[in-house]
NUMIDO-981643 format. One line per 5 residues: number of its first residue (from 1); their letters; for each residue x, y, z of N, C-alpha, C. Coordinates in steps of 0.02 Angstrom, whole numbers, plus 50000, padded with zeros to 5 digits. Atoms other than C-alpha are relative to their C-alpha. Layout:
NUMIDO-981643
NUM = a = X:Y:Z:X:Y:Z:X:Y:Z ~ ...
This chain:
NUMIDO-981643
1 = xxxxx = 49944:50036:50030:50445:50281:50635:50036:50043:49949 ~ 49969:49958:50052:50474:50405:50493:50034:50060:50029 ~ 49973:49937:49974:50503:50562:50596:50057:49989:50050 ~ 49953:50007:49944:50600:50493:50744:50042:49936:49998 ~ 49959:50059:50008:50669:50326:50686:49987:49944:50049
6 = xxxxx = 50015:50053:49953:50584:50219:50818:49978:49937:49964 ~ 50020:50063:50029:50549:50035:50787:49924:49991:50003 ~ 50072:50013:50006:50378:49963:50747:49967:49987:50068 ~ 50031:50019:49936:50343:49887:50919:49991:50059:50046 ~ 50003:49941:49957:50381:50049:51010:49944:50047:49978
11 = xxxxx = 50051:49953:50027:50270:50154:50897:49930:49971:50009 ~ 50066:50032:49990:50127:50028:50907:49977:50008:50072 ~ 50018:49994:49930:50131:50033:51096:49978:50072:50015 ~ 50020:49930:49991:50123:50224:51092:49931:50013:49971 ~ 50065:49991:50032:49975:50217:50971:49944:49969:50042
16 = xxxxx = 50050:50032:49958:49882:50096:51085:49986:50042:50063 ~ 50008:49959:49940:49912:50205:51238:49961:50064:49986 ~ 50035:49939:50019:49845:50356:51143:49929:49986:49977 ~ 50067:50018:50022:49689:50259:51092:49990:49999:49925 ~ 50005:50000:50073:49728:50263:50906:50003:49930:49971
21 = xxxxx = 49999:50070:50021:49760:50076:50892:49964:49958:50053 ~ 50038:50042:49954:49652:49940:50969:50046:49960:50045 ~ 49962:50043:49956:49707:49831:51114:50026:49939:49962 ~ 49978:50050:50048:49712:49692:50984:50008:50037:49934 ~ 49990:49955:50057:49792:49791:50842:50000:49966:49932
26 = xxxxx = 49993:50038:50062:49780:49655:50709:49968:50035:49941 ~ 50035:49968:50056:49650:49744:50602:50036:50064:49978 ~ 49965:49937:50016:49751:49906:50612:50064:49988:49961 ~ 49932:50006:50027:49926:49844:50573:50006:49947:49945 ~ 49998:50051:50052:49884:49695:50460:49964:50022:49937
31 = xxxxx = 50034:49974:50059:49788:49804:50338:49929:49978:49991 ~ 50068:50028:50008:49622:49716:50369:49947:50054:50002 ~ 50048:49944:49996:49528:49874:50422:50000:50039:49935 ~ 49996:49964:50064:49592:49962:50266:49969:49961:49943 ~ 50029:50042:50053:49540:49815:50157:49924:50000:50003
36 = xxxxx = 50073:49996:49993:49363:49819:50228:49975:50065:49968 ~ 50020:49935:50027:49352:50004:50183:50008:50002:49924 ~ 49987:50001:50072:49427:49974:50011:49946:49961:49963 ~ 50053:50040:50031:49297:49840:49973:49937:50043:49989 ~ 50058:49956:50006:49159:49968:50006:50012:50053:49946
41 = xxxxx = 49984:49947:50048:49246:50104:49904:50000:49973:49929 ~ 50000:50029:50068:49273:49988:49755:49929:49988:49976 ~ 50071:50011:50018:49089:49940:49757:49966:50065:49980 ~ 50030:49935:50014:49038:50123:49761:50028:50031:49936 ~ 49967:49966:50057:49164:50181:49630:49985:49967:49933
46 = xxxxx = 50004:50036:50064:49142:50045:49500:49936:49961:49990 ~ 50065:50031:50009:48967:49979:49530:50001:49925:49992 ~ 49994:50072:50006:49017:49799:49555:50004:49969:50070 ~ 49991:50033:49935:49000:49677:49700:50072:49979:50010 ~ 49930:50015:49985:49166:49647:49787:50003:49948:50055
51 = xxxxx = 49987:50050:49948:49220:49493:49882:50062:50021:50038 ~ 49943:49977:49959:49331:49549:50025:50060:49954:49993 ~ 49945:50049:50005:49434:49390:50004:50041:50009:49937 ~ 49963:49988:50062:49484:49447:49829:50048:50059:50004 ~ 49956:49942:49992:49575:49600:49897:50066:49977:50032
56 = xxxxx = 49935:50017:49972:49761:49569:49920:50014:50045:50059 ~ 49991:49961:49938:49803:49624:50098:50066:49982:50033 ~ 49934:50009:49969:49974:49649:50175:50010:50057:50051 ~ 49993:49950:49948:50015:49739:50337:50068:50033:50003 ~ 49939:49960:49993:50155:49850:50401:50049:49971:50051
61 = xxxxx = 49959:50027:49946:50231:49734:50531:50073:49991:49981 ~ 49931:50014:50020:50387:49701:50428:50039:50064:49981 ~ 49967:49938:50019:50426:49885:50393:50050:50020:50055 ~ 49946:49984:49952:50590:49938:50477:50025:50071:49988 ~ 49969:49935:50011:50679:50103:50505:50050:50000:49943
66 = xxxxx = 49952:50006:50056:50809:50039:50381:49966:50015:49934 ~ 50035:49990:50064:50681:50034:50240:49973:50072:49995 ~ 50023:49931:50000:50610:50203:50292:50057:50047:49979 ~ 49943:49958:50017:50784:50279:50279:50019:49993:49926 ~ 49985:50009:50071:50816:50202:50108:49947:50033:49957
71 = xxxxx = 50052:49966:50037:50648:50267:50050:50016:50075:49994 ~ 49981:49929:50002:50707:50442:50096:50056:50013:49949 ~ 49945:49992:50049:50865:50414:49991:49972:50006:49929 ~ 50031:49998:50067:50751:50387:49840:49950:50056:49993 ~ 50049:49947:50002:50639:50535:49885:49929:49976:50011
76 = xxxxx = 50066:50030:49989:50495:50424:49944:49984:49996:50074 ~ 50026:50011:49932:50388:50400:50099:49959:49936:49998 ~ 50038:50063:49997:50311:50234:50154:49934:50012:50037 ~ 50066:49995:49969:50124:50231:50190:49963:49935:49987 ~ 50046:50055:50012:49995:50093:50210:49943:50027:49957
81 = xxxxx = 50051:49975:50046:49881:50119:50060:49951:49946:49981 ~ 50048:50040:50036:49722:50044:49995:49995:50028:49930 ~ 49996:49976:50068:49735:50056:49806:49948:49964:49957 ~ 50048:50029:50047:49595:50029:49679:50008:50036:49933 ~ 49993:49972:50067:49613:50053:49492:49957:49960:49951
86 = xxxxx = 50034:50032:50055:49506:50016:49341:50046:50003:49940 ~ 49950:50003:50054:49629:49958:49207:49975:49952:49947 ~ 50022:50042:50057:49571:49894:49037:49940:49957:50018 ~ 50061:50034:49984:49401:49847:49106:50005:49951:50057 ~ 49991:50044:49943:49472:49752:49255:50020:50042:50061
91 = xxxxx = 49988:49962:49938:49489:49807:49437:50061:49972:50037 ~ 49948:50016:49952:49647:49808:49540:49978:50025:50068 ~ 50017:49979:49932:49611:49812:49727:50050:49967:50047 ~ 49946:50027:49958:49754:49793:49851:50016:50047:50057 ~ 49979:49963:49941:49812:49848:50023:50069:49977:50019
96 = xxxxx = 49932:50019:49981:49996:49852:50066:50041:50063:50014 ~ 49955:49942:49993:50139:49965:50122:50024:50021:49931 ~ 49985:49973:50066:50182:50078:49977:50048:50059:50007 ~ 49958:49941:50005:50322:50198:49935:49969:50046:49949 ~ 50024:49950:50047:50262:50358:49854:50039:50064:50009
101 = xxxxx = 49959:49939:49996:50345:50524:49814:49983:50042:50061 ~ 50010:49964:49937:50370:50623:49974:49963:50066:49991 ~ 50034:49937:50012:50299:50781:49892:49926:49991:49986 ~ 50071:50012:50016:50131:50699:49853:49956:50013:50060 ~ 50045:49984:49943:49980:50748:49960:49992:49940:50048
106 = xxxxx = 50012:50058:49958:49952:50570:50023:50061:49986:50045 ~ 49939:50014:49961:50134:50554:50080:50005:50045:50061 ~ 49994:49952:49945:50112:50703:50195:49945:49993:50053 ~ 50052:50013:49951:49964:50630:50291:50032:49965:50060 ~ 49967:50028:49941:50022:50596:50470:49952:50000:50060
111 = xxxxx = 50036:50002:49937:49963:50566:50648:49932:49965:49991 ~ 50066:50033:50002:49775:50529:50662:49961:50017:49937 ~ 50034:49979:50061:49734:50599:50490:49999:49944:49948 ~ 50008:50045:50057:49671:50497:50344:49989:50042:49937 ~ 50014:49965:50063:49656:50544:50161:49979:49950:49947
116 = xxxxx = 50019:50038:50060:49574:50479:50003:50016:50043:49940 ~ 49984:49966:50063:49642:50527:49833:49961:49967:49943 ~ 50040:50024:50057:49521:50510:49686:50030:50028:49936 ~ 49976:49976:50065:49575:50522:49505:49943:49991:49950 ~ 50056:50001:50047:49434:50567:49386:50021:50015:49929
121 = xxxxx = 49984:49989:50071:49432:50569:49196:50004:50074:49984 ~ 50004:49929:50017:49384:50753:49189:50030:50044:50054 ~ 49981:49955:49946:49421:50824:49361:50073:49991:50021 ~ 49931:50012:49978:49593:50746:49387:50002:49979:50073 ~ 49990:50019:49930:49657:50728:49566:49955:50039:50047
126 = xxxxx = 50038:49970:49946:49541:50761:49713:50020:49966:50064 ~ 49977:50029:49937:49604:50736:49891:49953:50022:50056 ~ 50041:49988:49940:49489:50721:50044:50042:49983:50060 ~ 49952:50006:49946:49582:50745:50207:49967:50018:50066 ~ 50029:49984:49935:49531:50739:50390:50018:49949:50052
131 = xxxxx = 49985:50045:49945:49543:50656:50559:49965:49933:49990 ~ 50027:50066:50010:49518:50469:50551:49998:49958:50064 ~ 50001:50037:49937:49532:50420:50734:49980:50047:50056 ~ 50023:49961:49943:49463:50477:50901:49925:50000:50005 ~ 50072:50006:49987:49291:50480:50981:49960:50055:49965
136 = xxxxx = 50038:49945:50029:49237:50652:50917:49994:49995:49923 ~ 50007:50008:50073:49279:50629:50731:49956:49941:49981 ~ 50041:50059:50015:49201:50455:50733:49927:50014:50015 ~ 50069:49983:49982:49045:50515:50825:49969:50048:49951 ~ 50026:49951:50048:49026:50662:50707:49979:49968:49935
141 = xxxxx = 50016:50034:50064:49030:50549:50554:49936:49959:50007 ~ 50060:50042:49990:48899:50431:50627:49938:50044:50005 ~ 50058:49956:49992:48781:50572:50680:49981:50033:49934 ~ 50017:49968:50064:48795:50657:50510:49964:49952:49954 ~ 50035:50050:50041:48742:50494:50425:49928:49993:50024
146 = xxxxx = 50068:50007:49973:48592:50478:50542:49957:50060:49981 ~ 50038:49940:50019:48539:50658:50507:49982:49998:49926 ~ 50014:50004:50072:48554:50631:50319:49944:49951:49986 ~ 50053:50049:50009:48445:50476:50330:49933:50029:50023 ~ 50061:49969:49975:48317:50570:50436:49972:50051:49953
151 = xxxxx = 50024:49950:50047:48307:50713:50312:49967:49967:49939 ~ 50029:50034:50058:48277:50593:50168:49932:49970:50016 ~ 50064:50030:49979:48139:50504:50265:49947:50054:50005 ~ 50049:49946:49991:48053:50669:50311:49977:50028:49934 ~ 50017:49970:50065:48057:50731:50131:49978:49948:49949
156 = xxxxx = 50021:50052:50047:48008:50565:50055:50049:49988:49944 ~ 49948:50006:50051:48173:50559:49963:50039:49935:50007 ~ 49965:50064:49991:48216:50380:50010:50017:49970:49931 ~ 49978:50029:50063:48316:50298:49871:50024:50050:49949 ~ 49976:49948:50046:48365:50464:49793:50070:49985:49974
161 = xxxxx = 49934:50024:50018:48545:50406:49795:50005:49928:50024 ~ 49999:50070:49979:48560:50216:49796:50056:49988:50051 ~ 49951:50015:49948:48652:50144:49945:50066:49976:49969 ~ 49940:50026:50033:48773:50061:49824:50025:50047:49945 ~ 49977:49948:50045:48797:50223:49723:49972:49993:49929
166 = xxxxx = 50028:50012:50066:48738:50142:49560:49929:49972:50007 ~ 50066:50032:50002:48558:50099:49518:50010:49925:49991 ~ 49990:50072:49999:48534:49912:49540:50008:49971:49930 ~ 49995:50029:50067:48508:49879:49354:50064:50022:49963 ~ 49937:49978:50030:48673:49969:49319:50061:49966:50031
171 = xxxxx = 49945:50035:49969:48778:49863:49435:50016:49937:49960 ~ 49981:50057:50041:48877:49729:49346:50064:49969:50027 ~ 49938:50031:49978:49013:49603:49386:50059:50023:49958 ~ 49938:49981:50033:49188:49662:49342:50056:49955:50027 ~ 49947:50046:49979:49338:49546:49347:50050:50036:50046
176 = xxxxx = 49948:49975:49955:49455:49574:49495:50066:49968:49978 ~ 49936:50026:50025:49633:49557:49432:50039:49968:50058 ~ 49960:50032:49948:49734:49431:49535:50065:50039:50012 ~ 49941:49961:49982:49884:49506:49626:50059:49984:49954 ~ 49942:50018:50040:50009:49409:49521:49999:50032:49931
181 = xxxxx = 50005:49970:50066:49946:49498:49365:50011:50076:50000 ~ 49992:49927:49999:49968:49678:49425:50071:50019:49982 ~ 49934:49973:50015:50115:49784:49369:50013:50060:50045 ~ 49982:49946:49954:50209:49905:49481:50074:50013:49994 ~ 49929:49990:49985:50375:49983:49522:50013:49966:50067
186 = xxxxx = 49985:50037:49939:50465:49891:49662:50065:50025:50032 ~ 49940:49992:49959:50589:49924:49802:50018:49932:50028 ~ 49977:50065:49975:50692:49771:49846:50063:50010:50043 ~ 49939:49997:49958:50815:49754:49990:50023:49929:50015 ~ 49969:50064:49988:50932:49606:49999:50054:50007:50054
191 = xxxxx = 49946:50003:49951:51042:49564:50150:50046:49943:49978 ~ 49956:50049:50033:51191:49477:50071:50071:50004:50028 ~ 49930:50001:49981:51369:49425:50109:50039:50042:49949 ~ 49962:49954:50042:51488:49557:50041:50060:49962:49970 ~ 49946:50035:50035:51593:49460:49915:49991:50010:49925
196 = xxxxx = 50004:49988:50072:51633:49475:49729:49948:49955:49966 ~ 50047:50038:50040:51498:49421:49607:49929:49999:50025 ~ 50067:50003:49972:51348:49440:49721:49952:50046:49961 ~ 50043:49953:50036:51279:49595:49634:49984:49974:49930 ~ 50011:50026:50068:51301:49513:49464:49949:49944:50001
201 = xxxxx = 50048:50055:49996:51204:49359:49521:49929:50026:50011 ~ 50067:49971:49988:51060:49464:49588:49974:50033:49937 ~ 50021:49965:50061:51054:49573:49431:49984:49950:49945 ~ 50012:50050:50051:51066:49420:49321:49933:49965:50008 ~ 50064:50034:49988:50918:49333:49403:49942:50047:49985
206 = xxxxx = 50053:49951:50016:50813:49492:49392:49992:50006:49924 ~ 50002:49995:50073:50859:49506:49208:49967:49939:49968 ~ 50029:50061:50028:50812:49324:49173:49924:49999:50009 ~ 50072:49997:49988:50640:49362:49245:49968:50061:49967 ~ 50027:49943:50038:50620:49515:49133:49992:50063:50041
211 = xxxxx = 50006:49942:49955:50647:49643:49272:50060:50046:49989 ~ 49948:49951:50013:50745:49801:49233:50013:50042:50062 ~ 49980:49962:49941:50842:49894:49369:50001:50074:49984 ~ 50000:49928:50007:50808:50080:49387:50058:50033:50037 ~ 49945:49973:49961:50933:50118:49525:50020:49949:50054
216 = xxxxx = 49974:50047:49951:51040:50029:49655:50041:50037:50052 ~ 49961:49971:49945:51115:50074:49824:50035:49945:50039 ~ 49964:50043:49952:51250:49985:49924:50046:50046:50039 ~ 49961:49954:49959:51317:50089:50067:50046:49962:50046 ~ 49951:50032:49957:51477:50034:50149:50023:49933:49973
221 = xxxxx = 49973:50065:50019:51588:49884:50119:50027:49966:50062 ~ 49974:50040:49944:51621:49746:50246:50014:49931:49973 ~ 49983:50063:50034:51710:49605:50156:49986:49940:50045 ~ 50016:50061:49964:51641:49438:50210:49943:50006:50049 ~ 50055:49989:49953:51504:49516:50317:49935:50015:49961
226 = xxxxx = 50065:49988:50032:51319:49546:50283:49989:50075:49991 ~ 50014:49930:50016:51273:49709:50198:49934:50005:49961 ~ 50062:49991:50040:51111:49780:50123:50016:50021:49929 ~ 50000:49978:50070:51091:49794:49935:49929:50020:49983 ~ 50067:49974:50012:50943:49901:49885:49992:50016:49926
231 = xxxxx = 50013:49992:50071:50867:49900:49711:49930:50028:49990 ~ 50066:49975:50022:50725:50001:49633:49992:49980:49927 ~ 50010:50026:50067:50651:49925:49476:49959:50048:49957 ~ 50049:49970:50046:50565:49991:49322:49935:49960:50007 ~ 50063:50035:49997:50386:49934:49294:50009:49925:49988
236 = xxxxx = 49993:50073:50006:50374:49746:49320:49936:49967:50023 ~ 50060:50037:49981:50242:49613:49344:50013:49963:50065 ~ 49994:50032:49934:50210:49543:49518:50023:49928:49994 ~ 49981:50070:50007:50224:49364:49458:50075:49992:49987 ~ 49929:50004:50017:50397:49396:49385:50044:50019:50060
241 = xxxxx = 49962:49979:49941:50458:49487:49541:50003:49943:50052 ~ 50002:50054:49951:50402:49345:49655:50042:49941:49979 ~ 49959:50054:50025:50485:49216:49544:50074:50015:50010 ~ 49930:49980:49991:50649:49313:49546:50022:49996:50073 ~ 49982:50001:49929:50646:49332:49735:50006:49929:50027
246 = xxxxx = 49993:50070:49978:50616:49146:49761:50067:49971:49980 ~ 49936:50026:50024:50769:49106:49656:50058:50032:50037 ~ 49945:49965:49966:50880:49239:49737:50005:49978:50073 ~ 50000:50019:49929:50828:49190:49914:50030:49931:50012 ~ 49971:50067:49992:50891:49012:49882:50076:50001:50005
251 = xxxxx = 49927:49996:50001:51071:49072:49867:50028:50003:50071 ~ 49968:50002:49934:51190:49044:50013:50025:50069:50022 ~ 49975:49934:49982:51249:49225:50005:49944:50044:50029 ~ 50056:49962:49973:51074:49285:50059:49989:49979:50072 ~ 50004:50016:49929:51061:49297:50249:49928:50000:50026
256 = xxxxx = 50070:49998:49979:50872:49330:50260:49958:50014:49938 ~ 50042:49988:50059:50723:49337:50140:50000:50074:49981 ~ 49999:49931:50025:50721:49492:50031:49938:50038:50022 ~ 50055:49956:49984:50611:49639:50079:49973:50031:49935 ~ 50033:49972:50059:50486:49697:49946:49950:50053:50022
261 = xxxxx = 50050:49948:49990:50389:49861:49948:49982:50027:49931 ~ 50022:49974:50064:50285:49916:49801:50003:50077:50000 ~ 49989:49928:50007:50308:50093:49734:49948:50029:49953 ~ 50046:49963:50043:50176:50212:49666:50036:50062:49974 ~ 49967:49942:50029:50245:50341:49547:50012:49987:49926
266 = xxx = 49986:50007:50072:50302:50368:49369:50063:49960:49989 ~ 49940:50037:50020:50424:50250:49287:50047:50047:49965 ~ 49951:49953:50028:50582:50344:49245:50047:49965:49951
């Protein structure tokens, strides 16, 4: 979709034919597979039990070539990310399409490759990168785990590294922050009737909800017809963004519900 501009359905069919997406692709495209993996990673990273149901999960089915092109205008690339953060003693855990700077390592992961980016207090950024699909990479990962278990058994080293990464007496419950409490940068695309006052109404509603606009794009004018208006926000709270979109979507000048994509990057 990013390189050649094809639509979602076409690309999904190609991925299924190549064996990279399942015959029933729901877990792949709805973010469920990523959320399962994120639940495990959060448990390992933060030493806390994780309820899969507490992880906000959103798929890529609504991503269009239009949004991919606008992302490029802002210098961003859209990827399906699983994101976990420990913020002020609380955990954010979410899976959704995300815009991130095109020069970042994660943005450049393509085809059958996967990557994990870790941010440590002392070490900073660490990126692990490799094939994430196909019979040989999958088989190799499984066999390596079996060999590691066998070596531990032979050497009597069972339990050397706990299965959950933390010793049992060190695991503790940590609050999972609800999605409406997280803060992020946002990309918003509105399909609106091109007439005077529309931009002012959209900006006014965002302002009433405490949302500041970082940049705005409106390409082309077609008086009386539907045109896209694209806005990138400064840091805002999810609850406020959702409230603003509900109010804006009620207006007669809006032809379809607004598109929202969260953005990872620095607030400018």
